[in-house]
C-alpha positions in Angstrom: 12.8 17.1 12.0 13.5 14.1 13.8 10.2 14.4 15.6 8.6 15.0 12.5 9.7 11.5 10.9 8.7 10.0 14.6 5.4 10.8 13.7 5.2 9.8 10.6 6.6 5.8 11.7 2.5 5.1 12.5 1.7 6.1 9.3 3.7 4.1 7.2 2.3 1.1 8.7 -1.1 2.4 8.3 -0.6 2.4 4.7 0.5 -0.3 3.8 4.5 0.8 3.2 6.0 -1.9 4.7 3.4 -4.6 5.0 2.5 -5.9 1.2 3.3 -9.5 0.8 5.3 -9.6 -2.8 5.4 -12.4 -5.4 8.4 -14.3 -5.5 9.6 -15.8 -9.1 12.0 -18.7 -9.0 14.3 -20.5 -11.0 16.5 -23.2 -9.9 19.0 -26.4 -12.0 18.0 -29.3 -9.8 21.1 -30.9 -11.5 19.8 -34.2 -12.8 16.9 -34.9 -10.8 15.3 -38.3 -10.9 14.7 -41.0 -8.9 17.7 -41.5 -7.0 17.9 -38.0 -5.9 13.8 -38.7 -5.2 15.1 -41.6 -2.7 17.4 -39.0 -0.4 15.3 -37.9 1.9 17.5 -34.9 3.4 18.0 -33.3 -0.5 14.0 -34.1 -0.6 13.7 -32.0 2.6 15.9 -29.3 1.1 13.9 -29.4 -1.8 10.5 -28.5 -0.1 12.3 -26.2 2.2 13.5 -24.2 -1.1 10.5 -24.5 -3.3 8.3 -23.3 -0.5 9.7 -19.8 -0.2 8.5 -19.0 -4.1 5.1 -18.8 -5.6 6.3 -19.8 -9.0 9.7 -21.8 -9.6 11.3 -23.0 -12.7 12.9 -26.4 -12.1 15.6 -27.7 -14.7 17.1 -30.4 -15.2 14.0 -33.2 -14.3 15.4 -36.3 -15.5 12.0 -38.3 -14.6 11.6 -40.9 -16.8 9.0 -42.9 -14.9 7.3 -40.1 -13.9 7.6 -40.8 -10.1 10.7 -38.8 -8.8 8.1 -35.2 -9.7 5.2 -36.3 -8.2 6.6 -37.5 -5.1 8.7 -33.7 -4.8 5.3 -32.2 -5.4 3.5 -34.6 -2.9 6.6 -33.3 0.3 6.1 -30.0 -1.0 2.3 -30.0 -0.1 2.6 -31.8 3.1 5.5 -29.7 3.9 3.8 -26.2 3.0 0.0 -26.2 4.3 -0.6 -22.9 3.8 -0.6 -23.3 0.0 -1.3 -26.0 -2.3 1.1 -26.5 -5.4 0.4 -27.8 -8.5 3.0 -28.1 -11.7 2.9 -28.1 -15.2 5.5 -29.8 -17.4 6.8 -29.5 -20.5 7.6 -32.5 -23.3 11.1 -34.5 -22.4 13.3 -32.6 -24.3 17.0 -33.2 -25.8 18.9 -34.6 -28.9 20.2 -37.7 -27.2 17.3 -40.6 -26.3 19.8 -41.2 -23.2 19.8 -37.8 -22.1 16.4 -36.1 -22.0 15.0 -33.3 -19.5 11.9 -31.4 -18.7 11.1 -28.2 -18.0 8.7 -28.0 -15.0 6.7 -25.1 -13.8 5.6 -25.4 -9.3 3.1 -23.1 -8.7 0.7 -21.9 -5.7 -2.4 -22.9 -7.2 -4.1 -20.1 -4.7 -2.1 -17.6 -6.1 -1.1 -18.2 -9.6 -3.7 -19.7 -12.5 -2.2 -21.0 -15.8 -4.0 -19.6 -18.7 -2.1 -21.0 -21.7 1.0 -23.0 -22.0 3.1 -23.6 -25.1 6.0 -26.0 -26.3 8.4 -24.4 -29.2 8.7 -26.4 -31.9 12.4 -25.9 -32.9 13.2 -29.6 -34.2 10.0 -29.8 -36.4 10.3 -28.7 -40.2 10.8 -25.6 -41.2 12.5 -24.4 -38.0 16.2 -23.9 -37.7 17.3 -26.7 -34.6 19.1 -24.1 -32.6 17.9 -25.3 -28.8 19.1 -28.8 -27.6 16.1 -28.4 -25.0 13.6 -26.3 -27.2 11.8 -23.2 -24.8 8.7 -24.1 -22.7 6.4 -21.2 -22.4 3.9 -20.9 -19.6 1.5 -17.5 -19.1 0.5 -17.3 -15.8 -2.0 -14.7 -14.2 -1.7 -13.4 -10.7 -4.5 -11.2 -9.7 -2.6 -10.2 -6.3 0.6 -8.8 -8.3 0.9 -5.0 -9.7 1.1 -6.6 -13.2 -1.6 -8.8 -12.9 -0.8 -11.7 -16.3 2.8 -12.5 -17.7 4.7 -14.9 -19.6 7.7 -17.2 -18.8 10.0 -18.8 -20.9 12.1 -21.4 -19.6 15.9 -22.2 -20.8 18.8 -24.3 -19.9 21.0 -23.9 -22.7 24.0 -26.0 -23.8 27.4 -25.2 -22.5 28.5 -26.1 -25.9 26.2 -23.8 -28.0 25.6 -21.0 -25.5 25.6 -18.2 -28.5 23.8 -19.7 -31.0 20.8 -20.9 -28.1 20.9 -17.5 -26.9 20.2 -15.4 -29.8 17.6 -18.0 -31.3 16.1 -17.5 -27.5 15.4 -13.6 -28.9 13.4 -14.9 -31.6 11.1 -17.3 -29.6 10.7 -14.0 -27.4 9.5 -12.3 -30.3 7.1 -14.9 -31.5 5.8 -15.7 -28.3 4.5 -11.8 -27.8 3.3 -12.0 -31.0 1.3 -15.1 -30.3 -0.1 -14.1 -27.1 -0.3 -10.1 -27.8 1.4 -9.7 -24.7 4.7 -7.4 -23.7 4.7 -8.5 -20.2 7.7 -11.5 -21.1 10.2 -13.0 -18.4 13.0 -15.1 -20.0 14.7 -17.5 -17.0 16.9 -20.5 -16.5 20.5 -21.3 -16.6 21.8 -19.8 -19.1 25.2 -20.6 -18.8 25.8 -16.8 -19.8 29.4 -16.2 -18.2 33.0 -17.4 -17.8 34.1 -20.0 -20.7 30.8 -20.5 -22.0 29.8 -17.3 -23.1 33.1 -14.5 -24.0 32.5 -10.6 -23.2 33.1 -10.5 -27.1 30.9 -13.0 -28.1 28.0 -11.5 -25.6 28.0 -7.9 -26.5 26.7 -9.5 -30.0 23.8 -10.8 -29.0 20.4 -9.1 -29.2 19.2 -10.6 -26.1 21.9 -8.0 -24.5 21.9 -4.9 -26.8 18.1 -4.8 -26.9 17.3 -1.8 -25.2 13.8 -3.4 -24.0 15.3 -6.1 -22.2 16.5 -6.0 -18.5 18.9 -8.4 -17.3 18.3 -8.6 -13.5 21.0 -10.0 -11.7 24.0 -8.3 -11.6 26.9 -9.6 -13.9 29.4 -10.7 -11.2 26.7 -12.6 -9.2 27.9 -16.0 -8.5 24.9 -18.7 -9.0 27.0 -21.6 -8.1 27.6 -23.8 -5.1 31.0 -24.7 -5.4 33.6 -22.3 -3.6 36.1 -22.8 -6.0 33.5 -21.0 -9.1 32.4 -17.6 -9.0 29.9 -17.3 -12.4 26.9 -15.8 -13.3 25.2 -18.9 -15.2 21.7 -18.7 -14.1 19.8 -15.5 -15.3 16.5 -13.6 -15.4 15.7 -11.2 -18.0 12.7 -8.9 -18.4 11.1 -7.6 -21.4 9.8 -3.9 -21.5 9.0 -1.1 -18.5 6.1 -2.2 -17.6 7.3 -5.7 -16.6 10.4 -4.0 -15.4 8.4 -1.4 -12.8 6.6 -4.7 -11.2 9.7 -5.8 -10.0 11.2 -4.8 -6.3 14.2 -2.9 -6.9 17.1 -5.1 -6.0 15.3 -7.9 -5.3 16.7 -10.3 -8.1 20.0 -12.8 -6.4 20.4 -16.6 -5.8 19.4 -17.9 -2.6 22.1 -19.3 -0.6 20.5 -22.7 0.5 24.0 -23.5 2.1 24.3 -20.9 4.6 20.6 -20.7 4.8 20.0 -24.2 5.9 23.7 -24.2 7.5 25.2 -26.9 5.0 28.9 -28.2 4.4 29.4 -27.6 1.0 29.5 -31.4 0.4 25.8 -31.8 1.7 24.9 -28.5 -0.8 26.6 -30.6 -3.6 23.7 -32.9 -2.6 21.5 -30.8 -3.6 22.8 -28.9 -6.8 26.0 -27.3 -8.1 23.1 -24.5 -8.6 21.9 -22.0 -6.0 18.1 -21.0 -7.3 18.1 -17.5 -8.4 14.4 -15.3 -7.5 13.5 -11.8 -8.3 10.2 -10.5 -5.8 7.1 -8.8 -7.7 5.6 -5.6 -6.3 1.7 -6.8 -4.5 -1.3 -5.0 -6.7 -1.6 -3.2 -2.8 1.6 -1.6 -3.1 0.6 1.5 -5.8 -2.6 2.2 -4.2 -1.6 1.7 -0.4 2.0 4.1 -1.7 -0.3 6.7 -3.3 -2.7 7.1 0.0 0.4 7.6 2.1 1.9 10.1 -0.9 -1.6 11.9 -0.3 -1.9 11.5 3.9 2.1 12.7 4.0 1.1 16.4 1.9 -2.4 16.6 4.1 -0.3 16.0 7.5 2.9 18.4 6.0 0.2 21.2 5.3 -1.6 20.7 8.7 2.2 21.5 10.1 2.8 24.4 8.5 -0.4 25.6 9.6 
């Protein structure tokens, strides 16, 4: 039996079981990103390193009122990673207070992804219930190299004071987007504040986002997405809708990226970057299904030859 598996090793490589390059989707709360942080070279270097790992990144708490910090970050990212070209698509400036507003920004690799649609949910317009402090921003992507080919990402950063209401309203946004774009391939992601003192288990169990069996919460409940050693909360989340999208996800790939450990930073240095870890998930490569099928056929042929 040992000899049998040793013989199989070349077949594994030959049929791509090990080699396909997965597609990485990330979400990162930058914590008050604007001109002040853009002036800190060490912080910007870490941002560029983190974002260069991802094919698509949702950025939150972008407070770039003069529209200078985000272009600077994008420029640094393109200079630091010459293997890809990065572009960005941003929401409106959102928030109920004129003195505190944020944007959602999706940064993506133009050579691997195409934006095919975007939609700013009009929560604060006449006829809609004003449920959100920062209305969801929705972008449709085409990614031919992935097993799913095309998908929709719904960005949401909930207000800590209104988590249950906003998450329940987010379910309605998802249903609206599915009807509008006639798609089932939807992912919801962002800083949901969906843990610890902001969302009790009793409140969570009443929410449609948790009760709907067609939704898959990819990060385990006990995941810590916070940088501070004194906290352990699963604030940041990734949720996918439907079996097709769920099956396109690399199993157990959803996790926080501990940049503090990866880049050998102290807690103080890491907190200058953000008090959140970025979270991420991998999508299967389009070639992986074909590669696996070819491998299984080859394995069967090989086994029959051994028997004969």
